[in-house]
C-alpha positions as CSV (number, residue, x, y, z in Angstrom):
1,M,50.5,46.5,-137.2
2,N,47.6,48.0,-135.1
3,K,46.5,47.2,-131.6
4,K,43.0,48.3,-129.4
5,Y,43.2,50.6,-127.0
6,I,40.4,51.3,-124.2
7,I,40.3,54.7,-123.8
8,R,38.1,56.3,-120.9
9,V,37.1,59.3,-120.2
10,T,36.1,60.5,-116.7
11,Y,34.4,63.5,-115.8
12,P,34.6,63.4,-112.0
13,G,31.7,63.0,-109.9
14,E,29.6,63.0,-112.9
15,L,30.5,59.8,-115.3
16,S,33.0,58.0,-117.4
17,K,32.7,56.3,-121.1
18,A,34.8,53.8,-122.1
19,V,35.5,53.5,-126.1
20,V,38.0,51.1,-128.2
21,R,40.1,52.8,-130.7
22,E,42.5,51.3,-132.6
23,Y,45.9,52.7,-133.6
24,A,49.5,51.8,-134.7
25,D,50.9,50.0,-131.9
26,T,54.2,52.4,-132.1
27,V,51.6,55.3,-131.2
28,K,52.6,57.6,-128.3
29,D,50.3,58.3,-125.6
30,E,50.4,62.0,-126.3
31,D,48.8,61.4,-129.5
32,I,46.1,59.3,-128.4
33,L,45.5,62.0,-125.4
34,E,45.2,64.5,-128.0
35,D,43.0,62.6,-130.3
36,T,40.6,62.1,-127.4
37,F,40.7,65.6,-126.5
38,A,39.6,66.8,-129.7
39,E,37.1,63.5,-129.9
40,W,35.3,64.6,-126.7
41,N,35.2,68.9,-127.4
42,S,32.5,70.5,-129.0
43,G,33.6,73.0,-132.1
44,S,36.7,70.7,-132.6
45,L,35.2,69.4,-135.9
46,R,36.6,66.0,-134.7
47,E,33.9,65.2,-132.2
48,C,33.4,61.2,-132.2
49,P,29.7,59.7,-132.5
50,E,29.8,58.6,-128.6
51,F,30.2,62.3,-127.6
52,I,27.5,63.8,-130.1
53,R,25.3,60.9,-129.1
54,G,25.7,61.3,-124.9
55,K,25.6,65.0,-125.2
56,F,28.3,65.0,-122.8
57,R,29.9,68.5,-121.8
58,S,33.5,68.9,-123.4
59,L,36.7,67.6,-121.7
60,S,38.0,70.3,-119.4
61,V,40.7,71.0,-117.1
62,G,40.6,68.4,-114.2
63,D,38.7,65.8,-116.2
64,F,40.4,62.4,-116.9
65,V,41.5,60.2,-119.7
66,S,42.6,56.6,-119.5
67,I,44.7,54.5,-121.9
68,N,44.1,51.0,-121.1
69,T,45.4,51.2,-117.3
70,R,47.5,54.6,-117.9
71,V,45.4,57.6,-116.0
72,Y,46.1,61.1,-117.5
73,Q,44.6,64.2,-116.1
74,V,43.5,67.4,-118.2
75,E,45.7,70.4,-117.4
76,S,45.5,73.6,-118.7
77,M,48.1,72.9,-120.9
78,G,48.5,69.3,-121.8
79,F,48.1,66.3,-119.4
80,S,49.7,65.2,-116.6
81,R,50.0,61.3,-115.4
82,R,48.6,60.4,-112.6
83,S,47.8,56.8,-110.7
84,E,44.3,55.1,-110.6
85,C,44.5,55.5,-106.7
86,Y,44.8,59.3,-107.4
87,L,41.8,59.1,-109.6
88,I,39.5,57.3,-107.2
89,D,40.9,59.6,-104.4
90,Y,39.8,62.6,-106.6
91,E,36.6,61.5,-107.4
92,R,35.7,60.8,-103.6
93,D,36.8,64.3,-103.0
94,V,34.9,65.9,-105.6
95,F,31.6,63.6,-104.0
96,N,32.5,64.9,-100.4
97,H,33.1,68.7,-101.5
98,P,30.3,71.2,-100.7
99,N,30.0,72.7,-104.0
100,F,28.9,69.2,-104.7
101,K,25.6,69.7,-103.4
102,E,25.1,73.1,-103.9
103,C,26.5,73.2,-107.5
104,G,27.3,69.9,-108.6
105,A,30.2,68.0,-109.7
106,Y,32.0,70.1,-112.3
107,Y,31.7,72.8,-109.9
108,A,33.3,70.9,-106.8
109,S,35.9,69.6,-109.1
110,N,37.0,73.1,-110.2
111,S,37.1,74.1,-106.4
112,L,39.3,71.0,-105.5
113,Q,41.6,71.6,-108.0
114,W,41.8,75.4,-107.0
115,E,41.9,74.3,-103.3
116,R,45.0,72.3,-104.0
117,K,46.9,74.3,-106.3
118,C,46.9,76.9,-103.3
119,D,47.9,74.1,-100.9
120,I,51.0,73.5,-103.5
121,M,51.5,77.2,-103.6
122,A,51.4,78.0,-100.0
123,T,54.0,74.8,-99.5
124,E,56.1,75.9,-101.8
125,G,56.2,79.3,-100.4
126,E,57.0,78.1,-97.0
127,L,59.7,76.3,-98.8
128,D,61.4,79.0,-100.3
129,R,61.3,81.2,-97.1
130,G,62.5,78.2,-95.0
């Protein structure tokens, strides 16, 4: 039996686009995420009509894909599960980042990811020494 899923692609600080897709009710989120990544990436040869018509940029590290109410963030390899609050906070931080006004949302998001990664690495380093 098939079930309809609301798939929302979010480019932090830029836009969100929701589409409805039908999958077997036994489908795993990982399969939907992989399909969505292909549909929203130029050159995949599986681009969806919404991506082509909207002339969006390809999904990138730091962007988000939501499946109904479940939120995932694109990583360099795969996806990480996030909360809706995390997504809201992340978008706020992108809007408030100094690079947002200077260079735009994409660069602000990239800078934010790098800063957060450095913070995590510094914390882990402190834990290793302590």
